[in-house]
C-alpha positions, -999 to +999 in steps of 0.1 A: +000+000+000+029+024+008+045+017-025+012+024-043+008+057-024+044+067-033+040+058-070+006+076-072+022+107-056+050+107-081+025+102-109+006+132-097+037+153-097+045+141-132+010+152-143+016+186-128+048+190-147+032+179-179+005+206-176+023+234-158+001+263-169-031+244-164-020+233-129-011+269-120-044+283-133-063+256-114-045+265-082-049+303-085-079+304-062-061+284-035-030+306-039-049+339-035-070+325-006-040+313+014-021+346+007-052+366+018-053+346+051-017+352+059-017+390+049-049+398+068-038+379+100-004+396+098-020+431+096-044+423+125-016+408+147+007+438+138-019+462+150-024+442+182+014+440+189+016+478+184-012+483+209+005+460+234+037+480+231+018+513+237-001+497+265+032+485+281+045+521+279+014+539+292+005+511+317-024+486+316-035+496+351-036+534+345-064+559+341-057+594+327-078+623+337-069+652+315-079+689+314-092+702+281-103+736+270-140+739+267-154+746+232-153+782+222-184+802+215-187+823+184-185+855+205-152+843+222-134+842+189-141+879+184-128+891+218-092+903+221-090+895+258-104+866+276-100+846+309-105+809+309-107+787+340-111+750+335-097+715+341-089+693+370-088+710+404-068+700+434-101+695+453-110+670+426-079+651+433-086+650+470-121+639+463-109+610+441-084+599+468-112+598+493-137+580+471-116+554+454-094+538+481-083+509+459-062+532+437-026+527+446-010+558+432-023+593+422+001+615+401-008+651+394+009+669+365+009+706+356+021+717+322+036+751+329+030+763+294+063+782+296+090+785+269+121+763+274+154+780+265+191+772+266+212+802+258+197+816+226+182+783+216+145+779+222+127+745+217+091+735+217+094+713+248+068+707+275+079+719+309+058+698+333+057+700+370+049+666+386+059+641+414+086+615+413+059+588+409+053+598+373+084+578+361+071+546+375+034+551+365+040+557+328+072+536+326+097+563+318+131+546+319+163+565+328+190+565+301+216+582+322+219+604+353+192+602+380+156+610+386+145+636+411+134+621+444+108+630+471+133+651+491+141+672+461+104+674+454+095+686+490+123+711+489+112+724+454+148+721+442+154+735+406+163+701+390+148+685+359+148+653+338+147+656+301+129+634+275+152+619+249+141+642+220+141+673+242+177+665+253+188+660+217+173+694+207+186+713+237+221+698+237+228+685+202+266+684+208+270+683+246+262+660+275+231+675+291+239+663+326+249+691+349+239+717+323+213+745+330+181+753+311+156+781+316+119+778+319+097+809+317+097+843+302+108+874+320+083+896+302+053+874+311+061+854+342+089+842+364+120+825+350+134+793+366+169+779+360+168+741+361+198+718+364+196+687+343+201+656+364+188+629+341+179+620+306+152+594+297+151+567+271+129+571+240+093+560+248+086+545+214+052+562+211+052+571+174+034+602+161-001+593+149-004+562+171-033+558+194-010+560+224+003+594+212-033+606+206-042+597+242-013+619+255-019+646+229+018+654+231+051+638+225+064+623+257+100+624+244+097+663+243+087+665+280+108+681+307+099+670+342+106+690+373+091+692+408+054+703+409+062+722+441+086+744+423+061+749+394+034+761+418+058+784+436+072+799+404+043+799+380+011+794+401-020+783+383-021+809+356-008+807+320-007+840+301-005+841+263-001+874+245-002+875+207-007+903+182-040+918+190-051+893+216-045+885+253-054+851+269-052+842+305-058+805+315-064+793+351-055+756+352-046+740+385-037+705+371-032+695+335-034+658+341-039+633+369-027+597+365-044+570+386-028+536+389-052+508+399-042+477+419-057+454+394-062+456+356-097+442+361-107+474+380-095+499+354-127+503+334-150+502+364-129+528+383-127+549+351-165+551+351-165+558+389-140+587+385-162+602+358-192+601+381-173+617+409-159+645+387-192+652+370-205+666+403-183+697+399-178+697+361-211+700+343-213+678+312-176+671+316-168+696+289-134+706+305-122+671+315-117+639+296-110+605+311-091+579+292-076+544+300-047+531+280-062+496+281-088+510+256-059+509+231-058+471+234-096+469+233-096+489+201-068+468+186-087+436+195-118+449+178-098+459+148-082+424+147-116+408+148-128+429+119-097+420+099-103+383+107-139+386+096-128+402+063-101+377+059-125+348+064-148+362+037-121+368+012-103+335+019-135+315+019-146+330-014-111+324-030-108+289-016-143+279-028-135+293-063-102+274-062-120+243-052-146+246-080-117+251-104-100+220-092-132+200-095-138+213-130-103+204-142-104+170-126-138+162-142-122+171-176-092+150-167-114+120-159-129+123-194-094+126-209-081+096-191-112+073-194-092+047-215-064+048-189-089+041-161-103+012-181-068-003-186-060+000-149-093-016-140-086-045-165-052-050-149-067-055-115-070-020-100-099-017-075-123+012-072-104+024-041-072+026-060-087+047-087-104+070-061-071+073-042-052+082-073-074+111-083-077+123-047-039+124-044-037+144-076-062+170-064-045+172-030-011+177-046-025+205-068-042+223-038-012+218-015+012+231-042-012+261-045-011+264-007+028+265-007+028+291-034+002+311-014+023+309+017+053+323-001+033+350-017+014+359+015+045+360+038+065+380+012+036+405+008+032+408+046+069+415+051+070+440+022+039+459+032+055+480+060+084+488+037+062+499+009+039+520+032+070+537+048+085+545+014+053+558-002+037+576+028+064+580+054+041+561+078+044+530+098+021+499+092+035+470+112+027+434+104+033+402+123+032+368+106+018+341+129+026+304+126-010+294+131-021+313+100+005+297+079-001+262+091-039+266+092-041+279+057-019+251+044-041+224+061-073+240+048-058+241+013-052+203+015-088+198+028-101+218-002-083+195-025-098+164-008-133+179-006-136+191-041-116+163-056-138+136-041-166+137-066-144+134-097-124+106-080-156+086-072-170+093-106-138+079-122-138+048-099-174+039-107-167+038-145-176+005-162-142-010-172-155-024-205-171+009-216-139+028-205-118+005-227-141+012-257-138+050-251-120+069-279 
């Protein structure tokens, strides 16, 4: 039996070689179906892995409460002077601490809104007053130097830690450690000279990513210094003067990060925090609450959508491929009627004829599956490169072993399923009539 299977397999390969173009055209549906499976799964998995990387950076157990400017009225745009007061208050922070005891860490942040200068060089960095807990909560890792500690925080010492891009722009040719930068403008507010004691590693949050949209700023352009110093030097007021207009903002806290004890509590506590804050902030027009775990939820939803699309495309292509295989094999049965009669006359049984044609259809579909795997993996690997070249964007893909193996197995099953009818039809031929066939 083993010798028969080997001989039949070799015969099937020989038939494929004899009719190369016909075999390729027969397998096209299988090829495109398998390639579609691999490409779609790679896109979905790439999206999910990117979300996991962003979630790892921003923290799966975190909740972000962020101040936002309320929508402007039509009259406000015409005024040359205006005063805005909005966002998270310190009393809101105390109320949250009292109402949600299972939050392990509360981290307030205050974007000073002040210019950052070194000598004559001014950069668009974010000078942010905060507590030492921020580095642990949003996973900011030190590249060199040190982070400011609670003693420096309590003493309001003029020290700061630079994000990687801010350090590169402020000190393109020097080591930042021990150097001094200035925050503030003498014409509009106080000026604070900060000594650089540390530089952070790059966060990896790419511009345009969902993680970057949650933050609404580039973390690598942040400069962190003690919140106590920020309150002493700049208070709660940000003044912006432009040609013909004057704006004064009263913002106590720009952000508050909450770190839950368990990931399972994040979404419930996010809703609870919204209910608590809504008591003092009508319609929540000046506050928004986000949880980085929502990035993963969105990625999973997108992955499911891709899988659904993939299933539809792949199923359609594979069914078309299977019909093509059945059509060609029915024609092949007609072509080889006399051969079938001779084999039956020489003692071949129905099961031998059936097995011969099943092996041939399976070889065609598996060959198509292998070509589809090569095409799909090649396209999945080339897609990020093509997108980056054409659009300067980033479109990650991740090829999974289960999509490759699963699509190959399904292609073999298609060959067996759609080749069964032609094989049975060939096996049931009357040997005498088959021998008479011209």
